[in-house]
C-alpha positions as CSV (number, residue, x, y, z in Angstrom):
1,M,50.6,104.9,159.2
2,N,51.5,106.4,155.8
3,P,49.4,109.2,154.6
4,Q,47.6,108.4,151.3
5,T,48.5,110.3,148.3
6,P,45.6,112.1,146.8
7,S,44.5,110.9,143.3
8,E,45.5,113.2,140.6
9,D,42.8,114.9,138.5
10,L,43.8,114.0,134.8
11,T,41.1,116.3,133.4
12,Q,42.9,119.4,134.7
13,P,45.9,120.8,132.6
14,V,49.3,120.8,134.2
15,A,50.7,123.7,132.1
16,Y,50.2,125.7,128.9
17,D,52.3,126.1,125.9
18,A,53.4,129.4,124.2
19,D,50.2,129.6,122.4
20,G,48.0,129.1,125.5
21,R,46.9,125.6,124.7
22,P,46.6,123.3,127.7
23,L,49.0,120.5,128.3
24,Y,47.8,117.3,130.2
25,H,49.8,114.7,132.2
26,H,49.2,111.0,131.4
27,P,50.8,108.7,133.7
28,P,52.2,105.3,132.2
29,Q,49.5,102.6,132.3
30,T,50.5,99.3,133.8
31,G,49.9,96.1,131.9
32,R,49.7,98.0,128.6
33,P,53.0,98.1,126.6
34,A,54.0,101.3,124.9
35,P,54.1,101.0,121.0
36,V,57.5,100.2,119.6
37,V,58.5,101.9,116.3
38,A,61.6,100.6,114.5
39,Q,64.2,103.1,113.9
40,T,64.8,103.8,110.1
41,N,65.1,106.7,107.8
42,S,61.4,107.1,107.8
43,H,59.2,108.6,110.4
44,V,56.8,105.6,110.2
45,T,57.9,102.0,109.8
46,T,55.0,100.1,111.2
47,R,51.6,101.0,112.5
48,P,51.5,100.9,116.3
49,G,48.6,99.1,118.0
50,I,47.7,102.1,120.2
51,I,48.2,105.8,120.2
52,D,47.9,107.5,123.7
53,G,45.9,110.6,123.6
54,E,47.7,113.8,122.5
55,N,51.2,112.5,123.5
56,F,52.1,110.9,120.2
57,D,54.6,112.2,117.7
58,P,52.8,114.7,115.5
59,R,54.9,113.4,112.6
60,L,53.0,110.2,113.0
61,R,49.6,111.9,112.6
62,S,50.8,113.7,109.5
63,Q,52.1,110.6,108.0
64,Y,49.0,108.6,108.6
65,A,46.9,111.4,107.2
66,N,48.8,111.4,103.9
67,E,49.5,107.7,103.5
68,P,47.2,105.7,105.9
69,Q,48.1,102.4,104.1
70,V,51.9,102.7,103.9
71,V,54.1,100.4,105.7
72,H,57.8,101.3,105.4
73,V,60.4,98.5,105.2
74,A,63.4,98.8,107.5
75,R,66.7,99.2,105.5
76,E,70.2,98.6,106.8
77,I,72.6,101.4,106.9
78,D,75.3,99.3,105.3
79,P,73.4,96.7,103.2
80,K,75.4,93.6,102.3
81,P,76.0,92.9,98.5
82,F,73.8,90.1,97.0
83,T,75.5,87.0,95.8
84,I,75.7,86.3,92.0
85,S,76.3,82.9,90.7
86,D,79.1,82.0,88.3
87,E,76.7,81.3,85.4
88,L,75.0,84.8,85.9
89,K,78.4,86.4,85.9
90,K,79.4,84.8,82.7
91,K,76.2,85.9,81.0
92,H,76.7,89.4,82.3
93,E,80.3,89.6,81.0
94,K,79.3,88.2,77.7
95,S,76.5,90.8,77.3
96,V,78.9,93.7,78.3
97,Q,81.4,92.5,75.5
98,Q,78.7,92.2,72.9
99,Y,76.7,95.4,73.8
100,P,79.3,97.9,75.3
101,N,76.9,100.7,74.7
102,L,74.3,99.4,77.1
103,N,74.4,100.4,80.7
104,L,74.0,97.0,82.4
105,S,73.8,96.7,86.2
106,E,75.7,93.8,88.0
107,G,74.1,90.5,87.1
108,E,72.1,91.9,84.2
109,Y,72.4,90.3,80.8
110,V,70.7,90.7,77.4
111,I,68.0,88.1,76.6
112,L,66.6,89.6,73.4
113,D,67.9,91.7,70.8
114,I,65.3,92.8,68.3
115,K,66.3,94.0,64.9
116,R,64.3,96.0,62.5
117,H,62.8,94.2,59.5
118,P,65.0,94.6,56.1
119,I,61.8,95.7,54.3
120,G,62.1,99.2,56.0
121,M,65.3,99.7,54.1
122,L,63.6,99.6,50.7
123,I,61.9,103.1,50.9
124,P,65.2,105.1,51.2
125,A,66.8,102.8,48.7
126,I,64.1,103.0,46.1
127,V,63.9,106.9,46.4
128,S,67.7,107.2,46.1
129,I,67.9,105.0,43.1
130,F,64.9,106.8,41.5
131,L,66.5,110.2,41.9
132,V,70.0,108.9,40.5
133,V,68.2,107.5,37.4
134,I,66.4,110.8,36.8
135,I,69.7,112.8,37.0
136,M,71.4,110.5,34.6
137,I,68.5,110.5,32.1
138,F,68.6,114.4,32.1
139,V,72.4,114.3,31.5
140,L,72.0,111.9,28.6
141,F,69.3,114.0,26.9
142,Y,70.8,117.4,27.7
143,P,72.7,117.8,24.4
144,S,69.5,117.5,22.4
145,I,67.7,119.7,24.9
146,A,70.5,122.4,24.6
147,R,70.3,122.2,20.7
148,D,66.6,122.7,20.5
149,S,66.6,125.4,23.3
150,I,65.6,128.9,22.3
151,L,67.8,130.4,25.0
152,P,70.8,132.4,23.8
153,I,73.2,130.9,26.4
154,M,73.1,127.3,27.6
155,P,75.5,125.6,30.0
156,S,78.0,123.3,28.5
157,V,77.7,119.5,28.6
158,T,80.8,119.5,30.9
159,D,79.2,121.9,33.3
160,I,76.0,119.9,33.5
161,F,77.8,116.6,34.0
162,G,79.8,118.1,36.9
163,V,76.6,119.4,38.6
164,A,75.0,116.0,37.9
165,M,77.8,114.1,39.6
166,L,77.5,116.5,42.6
167,L,73.8,115.9,42.8
168,I,74.1,112.2,42.6
169,G,76.8,112.1,45.3
170,L,74.3,114.1,47.6
171,V,71.5,111.7,46.8
172,V,73.7,108.7,47.6
173,L,74.9,110.2,50.8
174,G,71.4,111.1,51.9
175,G,70.3,107.5,51.2
176,A,73.2,106.1,53.2
177,V,72.5,108.3,56.1
178,S,68.7,107.4,56.0
179,L,69.7,103.7,56.1
180,W,72.2,104.3,59.0
181,I,69.5,106.0,61.0
182,Y,67.0,103.2,60.4
183,L,69.4,100.6,61.5
184,Q,70.5,102.4,64.6
185,N,67.0,102.1,66.1
186,Q,67.4,99.0,68.4
187,F,65.3,97.1,71.0
188,F,66.8,95.1,73.8
189,M,65.3,93.1,76.6
190,T,67.4,92.0,79.7
191,N,66.5,89.9,82.6
192,E,65.7,93.1,84.4
193,S,64.4,95.7,81.9
194,V,63.6,96.7,78.3
195,I,65.9,99.1,76.5
196,Q,65.0,101.1,73.3
197,E,67.5,103.1,71.5
198,I,66.0,105.7,69.2
199,Q,68.0,107.4,66.6
200,E,65.8,110.2,65.3
201,S,68.3,112.0,63.1
202,L,71.9,112.2,62.3
203,F,72.6,114.2,65.5
204,S,69.6,113.3,67.6
205,R,69.7,110.1,69.8
206,R,67.9,109.1,73.0
207,E,67.4,106.0,75.1
208,Q,64.4,104.6,77.0
209,T,64.7,102.1,79.9
210,V,61.8,100.7,81.7
211,S,61.7,97.9,84.3
212,L,59.9,94.7,83.6
213,G,58.0,95.1,86.7
214,S,56.7,98.4,85.3
215,I,55.3,97.1,82.2
216,E,51.4,96.6,82.4
217,D,50.7,95.6,78.9
218,A,52.8,94.3,75.9
219,S,51.1,93.7,72.6
220,F,51.9,93.7,68.9
221,R,50.0,95.0,65.7
222,Q,50.1,93.9,62.1
223,S,48.0,96.0,59.7
224,G,47.7,95.6,55.9
225,I,48.5,92.9,53.5
226,I,52.1,93.9,53.1
227,Q,52.9,93.5,56.9
228,T,51.1,90.2,56.9
229,I,52.9,88.8,54.0
230,F,56.3,89.8,55.0
231,N,55.6,89.1,58.7
232,Y,56.6,92.4,60.3
233,G,54.7,94.8,62.5
234,T,54.8,97.1,65.7
235,I,55.5,96.2,69.3
236,R,53.7,98.3,71.9
237,L,54.6,98.4,75.6
238,S,52.4,100.4,78.1
239,T,53.6,101.1,81.8
240,E,51.9,101.8,85.0
241,G,51.6,105.2,86.6
242,E,51.6,107.8,84.0
243,E,50.7,105.3,81.2
244,T,53.6,105.9,79.1
245,T,53.5,104.0,75.8
246,Y,56.6,102.7,74.0
247,R,56.4,101.7,70.3
248,F,59.1,99.8,68.1
249,H,58.1,99.6,64.4
250,F,59.2,97.4,61.7
251,V,59.8,94.3,64.0
252,A,60.4,91.0,62.3
253,N,58.0,88.2,63.5
254,P,56.3,90.3,66.2
255,R,54.0,87.5,67.4
256,E,57.1,85.5,68.6
257,Q,58.9,88.4,70.1
258,I,55.9,89.7,72.1
259,A,55.4,86.1,73.5
260,I,59.0,86.1,74.8
261,I,58.6,89.5,76.3
262,N,55.3,88.5,78.0
263,N,56.9,85.3,79.5
264,A,59.9,87.5,80.8
265,I,57.4,90.0,82.3
266,E,55.5,87.3,84.1
267,D,58.5,85.6,85.5
268,F,59.9,88.8,86.8
269,K,56.7,89.9,88.5
270,N,56.2,86.5,90.1
271,G,59.9,86.4,91.5
272,R,61.0,83.6,89.1
273,P,64.3,83.9,87.2
274,V,63.9,85.2,83.8
275,D,65.0,82.5,81.3
276,D,67.0,83.2,78.1
């Protein structure tokens, strides 16, 4: 006759840690599978159905306290490259040739290239022409001004003509630089993102890129009779999170452009291929 093993009292500690806290023994329970956690780079990949007493990983408790609704997706250590169709490759290669300055990822191609309205070029052109005309008028009337002047010494006509030519050259150069800066501001939309190249001055340039999935609102605005008659306006994109707003001014036909952008955003978020 085998002696019976006395039942263990699970309420009594079996040892104590370095800080004097009690440690308890919990034997495995039959008929109740232990939770299985997939091995990935994160501590938590899926929420287990049960957590036994104090014997669970404290990292799980910390993770659940900070992100109770987070479920991490397992990622392969050596992920396989996705397959790109021949048609998509051709579109990507064509966009790379046409827009070598854009950083396009594999399979990404340009769908929309928005140029600024030519009306924005009138302001620097008109200012430059006005200044040139003023300088030329002054040179033409300078002989009579010098003759009637009460000053004892007046610059010669040759000196005034040389200074006038120098000023006209500076005015033309300034107008050309202003037009160049205006035309360097560009707006592109690909099948994955929106790219805005901003030329703030002759030596100041920056680029903004936002994914189509991050755009929360896309709209346009036309204000005033001039914008309505010449059909140009401002495109506005707002993103999720920090609520960053992107604006692109002097856009020709903004209603049609924003319709294309909204259709692309909707297709991208719903998992459909973004059409040209």
